[in-house]
N, C-alpha and C positions, 0 to 999 in steps of 0.2 A: 519588477526589480530583479536584477540578475544576482546570481550567486557569487559573492566575492570569496574566493577560496581562502584568501589570507585571513578573512574574518573568522574562519574556522581553524586557523593556525595550521594550514595544510603544509606538509613537508614539501621539499623540492620534488618535482615531478620525476618519478622513476618509471621505468618500463617493467611491467609484470606480464608474463605470458598468459594469454587466454583469459582475459578478464571478462570481456563481454563478447566472446566469440560465438556464442550460441545465437543464431539469428533471432532478432526481435521482430514482433509484428509491426507493421507500419500503420495501417489505417483500420485494422481489424477491431481495435478497441477505441475507435474514435468517439468523442462525445457528440451529442446531437448538434447539427449545424444550425447556427442562429438563423432565424427567419429573415432578418434584415441584414443583408450582406454588404459589407463595405466594398466600394469599387474604386478602381484606378484605371483610367483610360479604357473603361468598358470591361475590365477584368475584375472579377471578384477575388476575394482572398482564397476561396475554394479553387478557382481557376489557377491561381499561382501555385497553390499546393499541388494540384494535379500535374501542372507543368513540371514542378520540381520532382515529383515521383517518376514522371516519364524520363526526365533527364538522368535520374539515378539508374533507371533500367537500361538506359543507353550508355551508361558509363561516364556521363558528363557531370562529375561531382561538383565542380565549381559553378556550373550553370544551375545545378540543383540548389546549392547553397544560396545563390542570389535569389532564386524563386521562392524558397522557403522563407528567406528574410522578408521578401516583399509581402508574402501572405501574412506573416506574423505582424508586420507593421500595420497592414490594413485592418487586421482583426487580432488584437493582442489576446483575445479570449480563445483563439483557435488552437487548442492544445496540440493537435497533430502537426501543425506547422512548426511549433517549437521543438516537438519530439523528433520529427524527421530532420530538422536542422541539426539537432544534437547528434543524431546517427551519422549525418553527412560530415559534420566536423570530426566525429570520432574516426570516420573512415580515412580522413586526411591527417590523423594524428594530432589534431588540435584539441588538447584535453581540456584546457580552461574554457574556451568557447563552447565546447561540447557540454561540460558540466553546467555552464550558465544556461544553455538552451534547455537542458533537461529540467533544471530548477524552474525555469519559467513555465514549462509544461505542467509541472506539479502545481504551480500557483494557478494556472488557467483552469486546470481540472484536478482538484485534490483527490479524486478517486481513480486517476489514470495510473494503474499499478506498474506498467512497463517503464513509465517515466521515472518513478521512484527507484525501480530496479536498476535502470541504466545510470541514474545519478549515483546510486550506491556503488556501481561498478567503476565509474569515473573517480570517485573519491577513494576507492580501494587502490586504484592505479596510482593515485597521488599519495598513497600510504597513510591516509587519514582513516584508520581502521574503525575507530569508535563511531564517527559520523556515518561512515559507509554502513556499518552494522545497523544503525538507527533507521536509515532510509530503506535498507533491504528488508528489515523486519516490517516496516510500514507497507512495503510492496506486498509482502506475504499475508499481512492482515487483510489487504484489499483483495488479493487473489492467491489463495493457498496453493493453487495448482500451477503457479508460474515457474516453470522449470528453471529458467536461467537466473531467477532471483534466488532459488535454493542453491544453485551452482555458485553464484557470486558470494552468497553468505558462507558457503563451504570454503571458498578461497579466503575470506576474512578469517575464519576460524583456523584454517591451515596456517595462515600467517601468524596467528596468535599461538600457534603450537598446541591448539586444543583439538587433537586429532579425533578424539571420540565424537565430539559434536560435529566436527568437519565431515567425518564419514557419514554421520546421520543426514547431514544436509546433502551430500553427494548422492546418497541413496534416494532421497526425495527427488533430486534433479534427474536421476536416471529414470525414475518412475514417470515423471511428467515430460521428459525430453528424451525419448527412447533412441532417437537417431543421433544424439550428440555424443561424440567420443570423449570429450574433455572430462565430464564428471567421473567416469570410471578410471580415467588416467590419473586424476588427482586423488581419487580414492586409493589407488595403488600406491601413490607417493606417500600417503598417510600411513598405509599399512607398512611400507618400507621403514618409515620413521619409527614405527612401533616394533620393528623386527619380525613382523608376521609375513614371512616370505611367501608362503603358499597362497594366502589371501591376496597378497600383492600381485603374484603371478596371474591369478584368476582375473583380477581387475584389469591388468594390462592386456590380457588376452581379450577381454570384453571390449577394450578400447580399439584394438586392431581388427576385431571382427566388424566393428562399425565403420572404421576407417582403415583400409588396407595400407594407406600411405601415412603412417604416423611414426616418424623416425624415433621420437623420444620414447614412445611406448615399447617399440622393438628394442631400443638400446637398454631400457631398464629390465626387460625380460632377459636380455643377454647378460646383463650384470648379475642378475640373480643366479642364472645358470652357472656363470663363472664362479661365483661364491660357493656354489654347490659342487664345483669341479666336474660339471657336465659340459665338457669343452665343445663337443660337436653341436649340441643344442645351442650353446652360447654363440658359437661361430655363425650358425645359421641365423640367429636373431640379429647379430651385428650386420650380417650380409643384407638382411631384409631392411634394416635401418638405413644402410647406405643406398639401397635401391630406392627407398622411399624419398630420400633427399641426398643426392650425391655430394652436396656441400655441407653435410653434417659431420664435423670432424670427430666427434665422440665415437661414431660408428667405426671409423678406421682405427682409432686409438684402442678401442675395446678389442677389435679383431687382432691387432698387434699383440696385445697381452695374451690372447688365446694361442696365437702362433708361437709365442715364446714358450708357453707351457708345453706345446706339442713338439717343440724343438724344430719348428719349421722357420729357421732364422731368415732365409731369403724372402719368404712371404712377409715376415714381420718387418723387414727393412722397407719393403714396398709400401705397406699400409702406414707405417710410422711416418714415412716421408709425406704421404697424402695428409695425414693428420697435422703434422708440423706446419706444412704450407698453408693449410686451411686456417689453423689457429692464428698464424701470422696475418693472413689476409683479413681475418675477422677481428683483428685488434685484441688478441688474447695472448700476450707474450708469455705469461706464466705457464700456460698449458703448452705453448709452442716449445718452451724450454724443456718441459717434462718429456714431450714427444721426442725432442732432439736427443736427450740423454738416453732414452730407450732405443732410439735409432742407432746411436753409436754402440750401445751394448749389443744389439742384434747384429750389427756389422762385424764386430769383433768375434762374436761366436760363430758367425757364418763363415769366417775365413779360417777358423781353427779346424785342424783335421779331426774328424769324428770317426 
C-alpha cells in the first residue's frame, strides 16, 4: 500500500535545497533474496532490478524506472526494487511517487534504514516536518551511523529553528559522511543564525575544503568578511563563488557591494549588471530590482569627478 501524502496533511510540495543530496546506498543494505523468485518471460525480479541498476549507471533513468517497477510488480517483498525506484523518481523530481516507493520499501523490509531516511527526506521536502522527523528517527534507531539520516534530521531541526539540535545532527552527519560538504555548510548557516560568525566561517571553510566548487559556501564566507569590513577577503570569496558557478547572481551582487565600499564604481557597474540580468533570467524580480537600484547608484558615482 503506497503512501498517500495527503493522508498526512502534507503541504504543497516546495523545493528545498540539498535534502537528500548525500548519495545513498543502492544494494549494499539489501534484504536476503527470496529463494523462490517470481519470473516474467524468463526474467526474475532480481534480473529486472539489476537491469534497472545498469540503466541508472548508463544514465537511462526512465528505462531504470520501468525496470524497477517490473521488479517490484513481480516481487512486492523485494525492498531494493522499491528503494531504487524511489531514488530514480527522486532523480527526476517526482516527489510523490518517490515517497510512495520509499514507503513501500519500508513495508517490504521494516529494518531497511536508508528507505526510512529517504522517506523522511521526501517528507521534509514536502514541508511535513513532524512526519519527516518520525521517519528519520526510525532510520537512526535502525542504523545510528547513517550519515545522511543525521543530515536530513539536521535539516528538519534547522527548518524548525532549533539550531542547537540541528548543529548536533550536522556534527553526527560529518562524523559518518566525511566526504559530504552539505552538513558543514548547513552547520555554518545555523551558526550564522546564532550570530556566531567565527564558527560559521570555520564550517563554510570545511564545506569548500570538501567541495572546491560550492558557490553558496563561498558566498556566505564573503558575506561574513563583508560584515567584518575585510573587503579584500570578501571580494576573493565572492570571486571564488562566481568561479564555482558563473550563473550564481548573489556572487556578483556581493562583489558589487565590495566594489562600492572600495569606491571602484566602474567595477561595481559591471558586476551589478551581471547580477541584475541573472536575477531576471532566474525569475527573481525583487532582487533584480535591488541590483538595478545599486547599478544606477554606481553609475552616478562613476560619472562624478573624484
